[in-house]
N, C-alpha and C positions, 0 to 999 in steps of 0.2 A: 504494500500500500504506500505508494509514493506520497500521497497526501498526508498520511500520519506523521511522516518525518518533518513536515512543515507546520504542524499545528502547535501553537503555543511555544513556550520556551522549555528547556529541559525539566524544570521543576513541575510545570503543568503536565508534561508528558509522563513524569515519574509518579506523580501523586494523584492526578485525575484519572477517571476511568471513562471508557467509551459509554458504558451503560449509564453512568451518572450524568454525563453530558447530554445524552439522548433523553433520559427521563426528565431532566431539568427543563428542556425545551426552550432554552434561551435563544432568541432569534439572532443574537450576535455570535453564537457558537458555530464552529465549523462543522462538527459532526452531523447535526441535523440537516444542514444544507447539502452535505455530501450524500447522505442517505436518500434525501428527496431527489437529487439529481440522478442518482443511480437506480431509481425505482426499486429501492431495497424493501425487504420484508423484515419486520422486527418481531422477534419471538419473546413473548411475555410468559413467564412461568410463575405459578403461585400455588397455594394450597388447593385451589379449585381446578388446577390443570394447566394446560398450555394453550396459548392463543397465538396465531400468526396474524400480524396486522401490517398491511401495506403502509409504507412511510407516509404516503399522502393522506391516509386515514388516521394515522397515529398522532400526528401533530394537529391538535384541534384549534389552538390559539396560542398567543404568547404565554409561555410558561404553563401550558395546559396540554395534556396528552390523553390518550385513550386508556391509560393504565387505570385499572380498577383496584379498589381496596382489597 
């Protein structure tokens, strides 16, 4: 992933996570934009099972996702 090498500085890359960035849904973040551009599918796992959600359906609004409790 060439893009991953250019996201943030070393501290961000070493402490942040892809999942955390995506779940946060910050419109200024690089990962959500990449997932949308790539027509990616996001897998959400929890006690109720697993769901696959297209990135275009996952990001509902600024800082709001389709993640359920």
